[in-house]
BABA-403839 format. One record per atom (N, C-alpha, C): x, y, z; residue number from 1; chain; residue in one letter. Coordinates in nm, 2 decimals. Example, Ala and Ser with C-alpha at 12.3 -4.5 7.8 and 13.67 -1.06 7.14 Angstrom:
// BABA-403839
+--------+--------+--------+-----+---+---+
!   east !  north !     up !   k ! c ! r !
+--------+--------+--------+-----+---+---+
!   1.32 !  -0.57 !   0.78 !   1 ! A ! A !
!   1.23 !  -0.45 !   0.78 !   1 ! A ! A !
!   1.32 !  -0.33 !   0.78 !   1 ! A ! A !
!   1.28 !  -0.22 !   0.71 !   2 ! A ! S !
!   1.37 !  -0.11 !   0.71 !   2 ! A ! S !
!   1.29 !   0.00 !   0.79 !   2 ! A ! S !
+--------+--------+--------+-----+---+---+
***
This chain:
// BABA-403839
+--------+--------+--------+-----+---+---+
!   east !  north !     up !   k ! c ! r !
+--------+--------+--------+-----+---+---+
!  -3.86 !   5.64 !   0.53 !   1 ! A ! M !
!  -3.82 !   5.60 !   0.37 !   1 ! A ! M !
!  -3.90 !   5.67 !   0.27 !   1 ! A ! M !
!  -3.89 !   5.68 !   0.19 !   2 ! A ! T !
!  -3.97 !   5.74 !   0.06 !   2 ! A ! T !
!  -4.07 !   5.65 !   0.04 !   2 ! A ! T !
!  -4.18 !   5.70 !  -0.01 !   3 ! A ! E !
!  -4.30 !   5.62 !  -0.05 !   3 ! A ! E !
!  -4.30 !   5.61 !  -0.22 !   3 ! A ! E !
!  -4.32 !   5.51 !  -0.26 !   4 ! A ! L !
!  -4.31 !   5.48 !  -0.41 !   4 ! A ! L !
!  -4.45 !   5.54 !  -0.49 !   4 ! A ! L !
!  -4.54 !   5.50 !  -0.44 !   5 ! A ! S !
!  -4.66 !   5.54 !  -0.47 !   5 ! A ! S !
!  -4.68 !   5.68 !  -0.49 !   5 ! A ! S !
!  -4.77 !   5.72 !  -0.61 !   6 ! A ! K !
!  -4.77 !   5.86 !  -0.61 !   6 ! A ! K !
!  -4.90 !   5.87 !  -0.71 !   6 ! A ! K !
!  -4.98 !   6.00 !  -0.66 !   7 ! A ! N !
!  -5.15 !   5.99 !  -0.72 !   7 ! A ! N !
!  -5.09 !   6.10 !  -0.82 !   7 ! A ! N !
!  -5.09 !   6.06 !  -0.96 !   8 ! A ! E !
!  -5.08 !   6.16 !  -1.07 !   8 ! A ! E !
!  -5.19 !   6.17 !  -1.18 !   8 ! A ! E !
!  -5.22 !   6.25 !  -1.18 !   9 ! A ! G !
!  -5.34 !   6.27 !  -1.29 !   9 ! A ! G !
!  -5.45 !   6.22 !  -1.28 !   9 ! A ! G !
!  -5.48 !   6.08 !  -1.26 !  10 ! A ! S !
!  -5.60 !   6.03 !  -1.30 !  10 ! A ! S !
!  -5.68 !   6.03 !  -1.19 !  10 ! A ! S !
!  -5.64 !   6.08 !  -1.05 !  11 ! A ! G !
!  -5.69 !   6.04 !  -0.92 !  11 ! A ! G !
!  -5.70 !   5.92 !  -0.85 !  11 ! A ! G !
!  -5.64 !   5.83 !  -0.94 !  12 ! A ! K !
!  -5.63 !   5.68 !  -0.86 !  12 ! A ! K !
!  -5.49 !   5.68 !  -0.82 !  12 ! A ! K !
!  -5.47 !   5.61 !  -0.70 !  13 ! A ! P !
!  -5.31 !   5.61 !  -0.66 !  13 ! A ! P !
!  -5.27 !   5.48 !  -0.75 !  13 ! A ! P !
!  -5.11 !   5.50 !  -0.77 !  14 ! A ! K !
!  -5.07 !   5.38 !  -0.86 !  14 ! A ! K !
!  -5.02 !   5.29 !  -0.74 !  14 ! A ! K !
!  -4.97 !   5.16 !  -0.79 !  15 ! A ! K !
!  -4.97 !   5.06 !  -0.71 !  15 ! A ! K !
!  -4.84 !   5.09 !  -0.62 !  15 ! A ! K !
!  -4.84 !   5.04 !  -0.51 !  16 ! A ! D !
!  -4.72 !   5.04 !  -0.41 !  16 ! A ! D !
!  -4.63 !   4.96 !  -0.47 !  16 ! A ! D !
!  -4.53 !   5.01 !  -0.55 !  17 ! A ! V !
!  -4.43 !   4.90 !  -0.63 !  17 ! A ! V !
!  -4.33 !   4.83 !  -0.49 !  17 ! A ! V !
!  -4.28 !   4.91 !  -0.40 !  18 ! A ! G !
!  -4.19 !   4.85 !  -0.32 !  18 ! A ! G !
!  -4.22 !   4.87 !  -0.18 !  18 ! A ! G !
!  -4.36 !   4.85 !  -0.15 !  19 ! A ! K !
!  -4.39 !   4.87 !   0.00 !  19 ! A ! K !
!  -4.36 !   4.78 !   0.06 !  19 ! A ! K !
!  -4.37 !   4.64 !   0.02 !  20 ! A ! G !
!  -4.33 !   4.52 !   0.09 !  20 ! A ! G !
!  -4.19 !   4.49 !   0.12 !  20 ! A ! G !
!  -4.12 !   4.56 !   0.01 !  21 ! A ! V !
!  -3.98 !   4.56 !   0.03 !  21 ! A ! V !
!  -3.91 !   4.67 !   0.16 !  21 ! A ! V !
!  -3.99 !   4.78 !   0.13 !  22 ! A ! N !
!  -3.95 !   4.89 !   0.22 !  22 ! A ! N !
!  -3.98 !   4.84 !   0.36 !  22 ! A ! N !
!  -4.11 !   4.77 !   0.39 !  23 ! A ! D !
!  -4.15 !   4.73 !   0.52 !  23 ! A ! D !
!  -4.05 !   4.64 !   0.60 !  23 ! A ! D !
!  -3.99 !   4.53 !   0.50 !  24 ! A ! A !
!  -3.90 !   4.46 !   0.54 !  24 ! A ! A !
!  -3.75 !   4.53 !   0.59 !  24 ! A ! A !
!  -3.72 !   4.61 !   0.49 !  25 ! A ! I !
!  -3.59 !   4.69 !   0.54 !  25 ! A ! I !
!  -3.62 !   4.77 !   0.65 !  25 ! A ! I !
!  -3.72 !   4.83 !   0.68 !  26 ! A ! D !
!  -3.75 !   4.90 !   0.79 !  26 ! A ! D !
!  -3.76 !   4.82 !   0.92 !  26 ! A ! D !
!  -3.82 !   4.69 !   0.92 !  27 ! A ! T !
!  -3.81 !   4.58 !   1.02 !  27 ! A ! T !
!  -3.66 !   4.56 !   1.04 !  27 ! A ! T !
!  -3.58 !   4.51 !   0.94 !  28 ! A ! V !
!  -3.44 !   4.47 !   0.95 !  28 ! A ! V !
!  -3.37 !   4.59 !   1.02 !  28 ! A ! V !
!  -3.37 !   4.71 !   0.96 !  29 ! A ! L !
!  -3.30 !   4.83 !   1.04 !  29 ! A ! L !
!  -3.35 !   4.86 !   1.19 !  29 ! A ! L !
!  -3.48 !   4.83 !   1.21 !  30 ! A ! Y !
!  -3.52 !   4.83 !   1.33 !  30 ! A ! Y !
!  -3.45 !   4.75 !   1.42 !  30 ! A ! Y !
!  -3.43 !   4.64 !   1.39 !  31 ! A ! Y !
!  -3.35 !   4.55 !   1.50 !  31 ! A ! Y !
!  -3.21 !   4.56 !   1.51 !  31 ! A ! Y !
!  -3.17 !   4.61 !   1.38 !  32 ! A ! V !
!  -3.01 !   4.60 !   1.36 !  32 ! A ! V !
!  -2.96 !   4.76 !   1.43 !  32 ! A ! V !
!  -3.04 !   4.85 !   1.44 !  33 ! A ! V !
!  -2.97 !   4.98 !   1.47 !  33 ! A ! V !
!  -2.94 !   4.98 !   1.62 !  33 ! A ! V !
!  -3.02 !   4.94 !   1.67 !  34 ! A ! D !
!  -3.01 !   4.93 !   1.83 !  34 ! A ! D !
!  -3.02 !   4.79 !   1.88 !  34 ! A ! D !
!  -2.95 !   4.73 !   1.82 !  35 ! A ! L !
!  -2.94 !   4.55 !   1.87 !  35 ! A ! L !
!  -2.90 !   4.53 !   2.01 !  35 ! A ! L !
!  -2.84 !   4.62 !   2.09 !  36 ! A ! K !
!  -2.82 !   4.57 !   2.24 !  36 ! A ! K !
!  -2.92 !   4.64 !   2.29 !  36 ! A ! K !
!  -3.03 !   4.68 !   2.25 !  37 ! A ! K !
!  -3.15 !   4.70 !   2.33 !  37 ! A ! K !
!  -3.28 !   4.60 !   2.33 !  37 ! A ! K !
!  -3.22 !   4.50 !   2.21 !  38 ! A ! Q !
!  -3.34 !   4.39 !   2.21 !  38 ! A ! Q !
!  -3.30 !   4.30 !   2.30 !  38 ! A ! Q !
!  -3.42 !   4.20 !   2.31 !  39 ! A ! P !
!  -3.39 !   4.09 !   2.37 !  39 ! A ! P !
!  -3.29 !   3.99 !   2.35 !  39 ! A ! P !
!  -3.23 !   3.94 !   2.44 !  40 ! A ! P !
!  -3.11 !   3.84 !   2.40 !  40 ! A ! P !
!  -3.13 !   3.74 !   2.28 !  40 ! A ! P !
!  -3.25 !   3.69 !   2.27 !  41 ! A ! M !
!  -3.28 !   3.56 !   2.18 !  41 ! A ! M !
!  -3.30 !   3.66 !   2.04 !  41 ! A ! M !
!  -3.31 !   3.78 !   2.03 !  42 ! A ! A !
!  -3.31 !   3.84 !   1.90 !  42 ! A ! A !
!  -3.17 !   3.89 !   1.87 !  42 ! A ! A !
!  -3.08 !   3.91 !   1.97 !  43 ! A ! Q !
!  -2.94 !   3.94 !   1.94 !  43 ! A ! Q !
!  -2.89 !   3.81 !   1.87 !  43 ! A ! Q !
!  -2.92 !   3.69 !   1.97 !  44 ! A ! L !
!  -2.86 !   3.56 !   1.93 !  44 ! A ! L !
!  -2.92 !   3.53 !   1.80 !  44 ! A ! L !
!  -3.03 !   3.54 !   1.77 !  45 ! A ! G !
!  -3.08 !   3.52 !   1.63 !  45 ! A ! G !
!  -3.03 !   3.60 !   1.50 !  45 ! A ! G !
!  -3.00 !   3.73 !   1.53 !  46 ! A ! V !
!  -2.96 !   3.82 !   1.42 !  46 ! A ! V !
!  -2.79 !   3.79 !   1.40 !  46 ! A ! V !
!  -2.72 !   3.75 !   1.52 !  47 ! A ! G !
!  -2.58 !   3.70 !   1.51 !  47 ! A ! G !
!  -2.59 !   3.56 !   1.46 !  47 ! A ! G !
!  -2.65 !   3.48 !   1.48 !  48 ! A ! A !
!  -2.66 !   3.35 !   1.41 !  48 ! A ! A !
!  -2.70 !   3.37 !   1.25 !  48 ! A ! A !
!  -2.81 !   3.44 !   1.21 !  49 ! A ! G !
!  -2.81 !   3.46 !   1.08 !  49 ! A ! G !
!  -2.70 !   3.51 !   1.00 !  49 ! A ! G !
!  -2.63 !   3.63 !   1.05 !  50 ! A ! F !
!  -2.53 !   3.68 !   0.98 !  50 ! A ! F !
!  -2.40 !   3.59 !   0.98 !  50 ! A ! F !
!  -2.38 !   3.49 !   1.09 !  51 ! A ! G !
!  -2.29 !   3.41 !   1.11 !  51 ! A ! G !
!  -2.30 !   3.31 !   1.01 !  51 ! A ! G !
!  -2.43 !   3.24 !   0.98 !  52 ! A ! T !
!  -2.44 !   3.14 !   0.89 !  52 ! A ! T !
!  -2.41 !   3.17 !   0.77 !  52 ! A ! T !
!  -2.46 !   3.29 !   0.69 !  53 ! A ! V !
!  -2.43 !   3.34 !   0.56 !  53 ! A ! V !
!  -2.28 !   3.36 !   0.57 !  53 ! A ! V !
!  -2.21 !   3.42 !   0.67 !  54 ! A ! T !
!  -2.07 !   3.44 !   0.65 !  54 ! A ! T !
!  -1.99 !   3.30 !   0.64 !  54 ! A ! T !
!  -2.03 !   3.22 !   0.75 !  55 ! A ! G !
!  -1.97 !   3.09 !   0.71 !  55 ! A ! G !
!  -2.01 !   3.03 !   0.57 !  55 ! A ! G !
!  -2.07 !   3.04 !   0.53 !  56 ! A ! Y !
!  -2.12 !   2.97 !   0.40 !  56 ! A ! Y !
!  -2.03 !   3.03 !   0.30 !  56 ! A ! Y !
!  -2.04 !   3.17 !   0.28 !  57 ! A ! F !
!  -1.95 !   3.23 !   0.17 !  57 ! A ! F !
!  -1.82 !   3.24 !   0.20 !  57 ! A ! F !
!  -1.75 !   3.21 !   0.33 !  58 ! A ! V !
!  -1.61 !   3.21 !   0.35 !  58 ! A ! V !
!  -1.59 !   3.06 !   0.29 !  58 ! A ! V !
!  -1.64 !   2.97 !   0.33 !  59 ! A ! T !
!  -1.62 !   2.83 !   0.28 !  59 ! A ! T !
!  -1.63 !   2.80 !   0.12 !  59 ! A ! T !
!  -1.74 !   2.87 !   0.06 !  60 ! A ! K !
!  -1.75 !   2.88 !  -0.10 !  60 ! A ! K !
!  -1.63 !   2.93 !  -0.15 !  60 ! A ! K !
!  -1.63 !   3.05 !  -0.09 !  61 ! A ! G !
!  -1.51 !   3.13 !  -0.17 !  61 ! A ! G !
!  -1.37 !   3.12 !  -0.10 !  61 ! A ! G !
!  -1.36 !   3.06 !   0.01 !  62 ! A ! G !
!  -1.23 !   3.02 !   0.04 !  62 ! A ! G !
!  -1.12 !   2.95 !  -0.07 !  62 ! A ! G !
!  -1.18 !   2.87 !  -0.15 !  63 ! A ! R !
!  -1.08 !   2.79 !  -0.23 !  63 ! A ! R !
!  -1.05 !   2.91 !  -0.34 !  63 ! A ! R !
!  -1.15 !   2.99 !  -0.41 !  64 ! A ! L !
!  -1.11 !   3.07 !  -0.50 !  64 ! A ! L !
!  -1.02 !   3.20 !  -0.45 !  64 ! A ! L !
!  -1.04 !   3.21 !  -0.32 !  65 ! A ! V !
!  -0.98 !   3.34 !  -0.27 !  65 ! A ! V !
!  -0.79 !   3.27 !  -0.26 !  65 ! A ! V !
!  -0.80 !   3.14 !  -0.21 !  66 ! A ! A !
!  -0.67 !   3.09 !  -0.17 !  66 ! A ! A !
!  -0.60 !   3.06 !  -0.32 !  66 ! A ! A !
!  -0.66 !   3.03 !  -0.41 !  67 ! A ! A !
!  -0.60 !   3.01 !  -0.54 !  67 ! A ! A !
!  -0.56 !   3.16 !  -0.61 !  67 ! A ! A !
!  -0.63 !   3.24 !  -0.58 !  68 ! A ! T !
!  -0.59 !   3.38 !  -0.64 !  68 ! A ! T !
!  -0.49 !   3.44 !  -0.56 !  68 ! A ! T !
!  -0.46 !   3.43 !  -0.46 !  69 ! A ! V !
!  -0.34 !   3.48 !  -0.37 !  69 ! A ! V !
!  -0.23 !   3.39 !  -0.39 !  69 ! A ! V !
!  -0.26 !   3.24 !  -0.41 !  70 ! A ! G !
!  -0.13 !   3.18 !  -0.46 !  70 ! A ! G !
!  -0.07 !   3.19 !  -0.58 !  70 ! A ! G !
!  -0.17 !   3.22 !  -0.69 !  71 ! A ! I !
!  -0.12 !   3.25 !  -0.82 !  71 ! A ! I !
!  -0.06 !   3.40 !  -0.84 !  71 ! A ! I !
!  -0.12 !   3.46 !  -0.75 !  72 ! A ! S !
!  -0.05 !   3.60 !  -0.78 !  72 ! A ! S !
!   0.08 !   3.59 !  -0.68 !  72 ! A ! S !
!   0.09 !   3.54 !  -0.60 !  73 ! A ! F !
!   0.24 !   3.52 !  -0.53 !  73 ! A ! F !
!   0.34 !   3.45 !  -0.64 !  73 ! A ! F !
!   0.28 !   3.36 !  -0.68 !  74 ! A ! L !
!   0.39 !   3.30 !  -0.78 !  74 ! A ! L !
!   0.42 !   3.38 !  -0.91 !  74 ! A ! L !
!   0.34 !   3.47 !  -0.94 !  75 ! A ! L !
!   0.36 !   3.56 !  -1.08 !  75 ! A ! L !
!   0.44 !   3.67 !  -1.03 !  75 ! A ! L !
!   0.43 !   3.71 !  -0.90 !  76 ! A ! A !
!   0.50 !   3.83 !  -0.83 !  76 ! A ! A !
!   0.65 !   3.76 !  -0.83 !  76 ! A ! A !
!   0.68 !   3.63 !  -0.77 !  77 ! A ! Q !
!   0.80 !   3.57 !  -0.75 !  77 ! A ! Q !
!   0.86 !   3.56 !  -0.90 !  77 ! A ! Q !
!   0.79 !   3.54 !  -1.00 !  78 ! A ! L !
!   0.85 !   3.51 !  -1.12 !  78 ! A ! L !
!   0.89 !   3.65 !  -1.18 !  78 ! A ! L !
!   0.82 !   3.73 !  -1.16 !  79 ! A ! A !
!   0.86 !   3.89 !  -1.21 !  79 ! A ! A !
!   0.99 !   3.93 !  -1.15 !  79 ! A ! A !
!   0.99 !   3.90 !  -1.00 !  80 ! A ! I !
!   1.10 !   3.95 !  -0.94 !  80 ! A ! I !
!   1.23 !   3.85 !  -1.00 !  80 ! A ! I !
!   1.21 !   3.75 !  -1.02 !  81 ! A ! H !
!   1.33 !   3.68 !  -1.08 !  81 ! A ! H !
!   1.36 !   3.69 !  -1.21 !  81 ! A ! H !
!   1.27 !   3.73 !  -1.30 !  82 ! A ! K !
!   1.30 !   3.77 !  -1.42 !  82 ! A ! K !
!   1.35 !   3.91 !  -1.41 !  82 ! A ! K !
!   1.35 !   4.01 !  -1.30 !  83 ! A ! G !
!   1.41 !   4.15 !  -1.32 !  83 ! A ! G !
!   1.31 !   4.24 !  -1.35 !  83 ! A ! G !
!   1.18 !   4.21 !  -1.35 !  84 ! A ! Y !
!   1.07 !   4.30 !  -1.38 !  84 ! A ! Y !
!   1.05 !   4.38 !  -1.26 !  84 ! A ! Y !
!   1.06 !   4.35 !  -1.14 !  85 ! A ! I !
!   1.04 !   4.40 !  -1.03 !  85 ! A ! I !
!   1.18 !   4.38 !  -0.96 !  85 ! A ! I !
!   1.22 !   4.53 !  -0.90 !  86 ! A ! T !
!   1.32 !   4.51 !  -0.82 !  86 ! A ! T !
!   1.31 !   4.57 !  -0.66 !  86 ! A ! T !
!   1.36 !   4.50 !  -0.56 !  87 ! A ! L !
!   1.32 !   4.56 !  -0.44 !  87 ! A ! L !
!   1.44 !   4.60 !  -0.39 !  87 ! A ! L !
!   1.42 !   4.74 !  -0.31 !  88 ! A ! N !
!   1.53 !   4.81 !  -0.27 !  88 ! A ! N !
!   1.52 !   4.75 !  -0.09 !  88 ! A ! N !
!   1.60 !   4.65 !  -0.06 !  89 ! A ! E !
!   1.60 !   4.59 !   0.06 !  89 ! A ! E !
!   1.64 !   4.67 !   0.17 !  89 ! A ! E !
!   1.71 !   4.76 !   0.20 !  90 ! A ! S !
!   1.77 !   4.85 !   0.28 !  90 ! A ! S !
!   1.63 !   4.96 !   0.32 !  90 ! A ! S !
!   1.58 !   5.01 !   0.18 !  91 ! A ! K !
!   1.47 !   5.09 !   0.21 !  91 ! A ! K !
!   1.35 !   5.05 !   0.28 !  91 ! A ! K !
!   1.33 !   4.91 !   0.25 !  92 ! A ! I !
!   1.20 !   4.84 !   0.32 !  92 ! A ! I !
!   1.24 !   4.81 !   0.45 !  92 ! A ! I !
!   1.37 !   4.78 !   0.49 !  93 ! A ! E !
!   1.41 !   4.75 !   0.65 !  93 ! A ! E !
!   1.41 !   4.90 !   0.73 !  93 ! A ! E !
!   1.43 !   4.99 !   0.67 !  94 ! A ! R !
!   1.44 !   5.11 !   0.73 !  94 ! A ! R !
!   1.29 !   5.15 !   0.74 !  94 ! A ! R !
!   1.20 !   5.15 !   0.65 !  95 ! A ! D !
!   1.05 !   5.18 !   0.66 !  95 ! A ! D !
!   1.01 !   5.07 !   0.77 !  95 ! A ! D !
!   1.03 !   4.96 !   0.76 !  96 ! A ! M !
!   0.97 !   4.87 !   0.86 !  96 ! A ! M !
!   1.02 !   4.92 !   1.02 !  96 ! A ! M !
!   1.13 !   4.95 !   1.05 !  97 ! A ! K !
!   1.18 !   5.01 !   1.18 !  97 ! A ! K !
!   1.10 !   5.12 !   1.20 !  97 ! A ! K !
!   1.11 !   5.21 !   1.12 !  98 ! A ! N !
!   1.01 !   5.33 !   1.14 !  98 ! A ! N !
!   0.88 !   5.29 !   1.17 !  98 ! A ! N !
!   0.79 !   5.21 !   1.10 !  99 ! A ! L !
!   0.68 !   5.17 !   1.13 !  99 ! A ! L !
!   0.68 !   5.11 !   1.26 !  99 ! A ! L !
!   0.73 !   5.02 !   1.30 ! 100 ! A ! Q !
!   0.73 !   4.97 !   1.44 ! 100 ! A ! Q !
!   0.75 !   5.03 !   1.55 ! 100 ! A ! Q !
!   0.85 !   5.15 !   1.53 ! 101 ! A ! K !
!   0.87 !   5.24 !   1.66 ! 101 ! A ! K !
!   0.72 !   5.34 !   1.65 ! 101 ! A ! K !
!   0.67 !   5.38 !   1.55 ! 102 ! A ! S !
!   0.56 !   5.45 !   1.56 ! 102 ! A ! S !
!   0.43 !   5.36 !   1.62 ! 102 ! A ! S !
!   0.44 !   5.26 !   1.58 ! 103 ! A ! V !
!   0.31 !   5.16 !   1.62 ! 103 ! A ! V !
!   0.34 !   5.15 !   1.76 ! 103 ! A ! V !
!   0.45 !   5.13 !   1.83 ! 104 ! A ! M !
!   0.49 !   5.08 !   1.96 ! 104 ! A ! M !
!   0.44 !   5.20 !   2.05 ! 104 ! A ! M !
!   0.50 !   5.33 !   2.00 ! 105 ! A ! K !
!   0.44 !   5.45 !   2.05 ! 105 ! A ! K !
!   0.34 !   5.45 !   2.09 ! 105 ! A ! K !
!   0.23 !   5.43 !   1.97 ! 106 ! A ! K !
!   0.09 !   5.46 !   1.98 ! 106 ! A ! K !
!   0.02 !   5.35 !   2.08 ! 106 ! A ! K !
!   0.07 !   5.22 !   2.08 ! 107 ! A ! V !
!   0.02 !   5.12 !   2.15 ! 107 ! A ! V !
!   0.05 !   5.15 !   2.31 ! 107 ! A ! V !
!   0.17 !   5.20 !   2.34 ! 108 ! A ! N !
!   0.19 !   5.24 !   2.46 ! 108 ! A ! N !
!   0.10 !   5.33 !   2.52 ! 108 ! A ! N !
!   0.07 !   5.43 !   2.44 ! 109 ! A ! L !
!   0.00 !   5.56 !   2.49 ! 109 ! A ! L !
!  -0.15 !   5.52 !   2.50 ! 109 ! A ! L !
!  -0.22 !   5.42 !   2.44 ! 110 ! A ! R !
!  -0.35 !   5.39 !   2.41 ! 110 ! A ! R !
!  -0.34 !   5.25 !   2.49 ! 110 ! A ! R !
!  -0.29 !   5.19 !   2.56 ! 111 ! A ! H !
!  -0.30 !   5.03 !   2.58 ! 111 ! A ! H !
!  -0.38 !   5.03 !   2.68 ! 111 ! A ! H !
!  -0.42 !   5.11 !   2.78 ! 112 ! A ! S !
!  -0.51 !   5.08 !   2.88 ! 112 ! A ! S !
!  -0.66 !   5.12 !   2.83 ! 112 ! A ! S !
!  -0.66 !   5.20 !   2.75 ! 113 ! A ! S !
!  -0.79 !   5.25 !   2.71 ! 113 ! A ! S !
!  -0.85 !   5.13 !   2.62 ! 113 ! A ! S !
!  -0.75 !   5.10 !   2.52 ! 114 ! A ! T !
!  -0.81 !   4.99 !   2.45 ! 114 ! A ! T !
!  -0.86 !   4.88 !   2.50 ! 114 ! A ! T !
!  -0.80 !   4.82 !   2.60 ! 115 ! A ! I !
!  -0.84 !   4.71 !   2.67 ! 115 ! A ! I !
!  -0.97 !   4.71 !   2.75 ! 115 ! A ! I !
!  -1.00 !   4.87 !   2.80 ! 116 ! A ! N !
!  -1.12 !   4.89 !   2.84 ! 116 ! A ! N !
!  -1.25 !   4.89 !   2.73 ! 116 ! A ! N !
!  -1.20 !   4.94 !   2.65 ! 117 ! A ! I !
!  -1.30 !   4.94 !   2.52 ! 117 ! A ! I !
!  -1.33 !   4.82 !   2.47 ! 117 ! A ! I !
!  -1.24 !   4.74 !   2.44 ! 118 ! A ! S !
!  -1.27 !   4.59 !   2.40 ! 118 ! A ! S !
!  -1.34 !   4.51 !   2.49 ! 118 ! A ! S !
!  -1.32 !   4.54 !   2.62 ! 119 ! A ! N !
!  -1.40 !   4.46 !   2.73 ! 119 ! A ! N !
!  -1.54 !   4.49 !   2.71 ! 119 ! A ! N !
!  -1.56 !   4.62 !   2.73 ! 120 ! A ! S !
!  -1.70 !   4.65 !   2.73 ! 120 ! A ! S !
!  -1.76 !   4.63 !   2.61 ! 120 ! A ! S !
!  -1.70 !   4.64 !   2.48 ! 121 ! A ! F !
!  -1.76 !   4.61 !   2.36 ! 121 ! A ! F !
!  -1.82 !   4.45 !   2.34 ! 121 ! A ! F !
!  -1.71 !   4.35 !   2.42 ! 122 ! A ! F !
!  -1.77 !   4.21 !   2.43 ! 122 ! A ! F !
!  -1.85 !   4.19 !   2.51 ! 122 ! A ! F !
!  -1.86 !   4.27 !   2.63 ! 123 ! A ! S !
!  -1.97 !   4.25 !   2.73 ! 123 ! A ! S !
!  -2.10 !   4.29 !   2.67 ! 123 ! A ! S !
!  -2.10 !   4.40 !   2.62 ! 124 ! A ! E !
!  -2.23 !   4.46 !   2.57 ! 124 ! A ! E !
!  -2.28 !   4.36 !   2.43 ! 124 ! A ! E !
!  -2.20 !   4.33 !   2.38 ! 125 ! A ! N !
!  -2.24 !   4.22 !   2.24 ! 125 ! A ! N !
!  -2.23 !   4.09 !   2.26 ! 125 ! A ! N !
!  -2.24 !   4.05 !   2.39 ! 126 ! A ! K !
!  -2.21 !   3.90 !   2.38 ! 126 ! A ! K !
!  -2.30 !   3.81 !   2.33 ! 126 ! A ! K !
!  -2.42 !   3.84 !   2.30 ! 127 ! A ! W !
!  -2.52 !   3.76 !   2.26 ! 127 ! A ! W !
!  -2.51 !   3.78 !   2.14 ! 127 ! A ! W !
!  -2.49 !   3.88 !   2.05 ! 128 ! A ! V !
!  -2.46 !   3.89 !   1.90 ! 128 ! A ! V !
!  -2.35 !   3.81 !   1.87 ! 128 ! A ! V !
!  -2.24 !   3.81 !   1.93 ! 129 ! A ! L !
!  -2.13 !   3.76 !   1.90 ! 129 ! A ! L !
!  -2.11 !   3.60 !   1.93 ! 129 ! A ! L !
!  -2.18 !   3.57 !   2.02 ! 130 ! A ! G !
!  -2.21 !   3.41 !   2.06 ! 130 ! A ! G !
!  -2.28 !   3.37 !   1.94 ! 130 ! A ! G !
!  -2.38 !   3.43 !   1.92 ! 131 ! A ! G !
!  -2.47 !   3.39 !   1.77 ! 131 ! A ! G !
!  -2.40 !   3.38 !   1.64 ! 131 ! A ! G !
!  -2.32 !   3.48 !   1.64 ! 132 ! A ! F !
!  -2.26 !   3.49 !   1.49 ! 132 ! A ! F !
!  -2.16 !   3.38 !   1.49 ! 132 ! A ! F !
!  -2.07 !   3.33 !   1.60 ! 133 ! A ! V !
!  -1.98 !   3.21 !   1.60 ! 133 ! A ! V !
!  -2.04 !   3.10 !   1.56 ! 133 ! A ! V !
!  -2.16 !   3.07 !   1.65 ! 134 ! A ! A !
!  -2.26 !   2.95 !   1.63 ! 134 ! A ! A !
!  -2.30 !   2.95 !   1.48 ! 134 ! A ! A !
!  -2.35 !   3.03 !   1.41 ! 135 ! A ! G !
!  -2.40 !   3.06 !   1.31 ! 135 ! A ! G !
!  -2.30 !   3.04 !   1.20 ! 135 ! A ! G !
!  -2.18 !   3.08 !   1.22 ! 136 ! A ! M !
!  -2.06 !   3.07 !   1.14 ! 136 ! A ! M !
!  -2.02 !   2.91 !   1.13 ! 136 ! A ! M !
!  -2.02 !   2.86 !   1.23 ! 137 ! A ! L !
!  -1.99 !   2.71 !   1.24 ! 137 ! A ! L !
!  -2.12 !   2.63 !   1.17 ! 137 ! A ! L !
!  -2.24 !   2.69 !   1.17 ! 138 ! A ! I !
!  -2.32 !   2.60 !   1.11 ! 138 ! A ! I !
!  -2.31 !   2.65 !   0.95 ! 138 ! A ! I !
!  -2.25 !   2.75 !   0.90 ! 139 ! A ! G !
!  -2.25 !   2.81 !   0.78 ! 139 ! A ! G !
!  -2.13 !   2.71 !   0.70 ! 139 ! A ! G !
!  -2.02 !   2.69 !   0.80 ! 140 ! A ! F !
!  -1.94 !   2.59 !   0.75 ! 140 ! A ! F !
!  -1.96 !   2.46 !   0.72 ! 140 ! A ! F !
!  -2.08 !   2.40 !   0.81 ! 141 ! A ! S !
!  -2.10 !   2.28 !   0.80 ! 141 ! A ! S !
!  -2.22 !   2.25 !   0.68 ! 141 ! A ! S !
!  -2.28 !   2.37 !   0.66 ! 142 ! A ! V !
!  -2.39 !   2.37 !   0.54 ! 142 ! A ! V !
!  -2.29 !   2.34 !   0.41 ! 142 ! A ! V !
!  -2.21 !   2.44 !   0.41 ! 143 ! A ! A !
!  -2.14 !   2.45 !   0.28 ! 143 ! A ! A !
!  -2.06 !   2.31 !   0.25 ! 143 ! A ! A !
+--------+--------+--------+-----+---+---+
***
């Protein structure tokens, strides 16, 4: 990290304006970068912390998001009904079939490797994920 203090002209160093902030950021990054190498309790704590914050904000922001999506849907339906938006249903149907075919081809080609990757991901990060789920439940209850 770059140091914010400089020795300019007077011979006296200026105050370290962001030294405490930089130390805190460095400490957080030390634990987050290679979280798999940390002890299980540190992994659990990091997961719980992020989960609590996520759960709190999802609960508080959930109503706003639901209202926004609902109002947008109603406005889109009104615009379709009034004729401002027209849908070419045959083109949508054709594109959906093509998308389904291409997705199924890719899933069949990568199916076995995807399962191995997901199993190893969950086994390597079980403490973080467990802490995240627990923290998210705590965040839901706090909000």
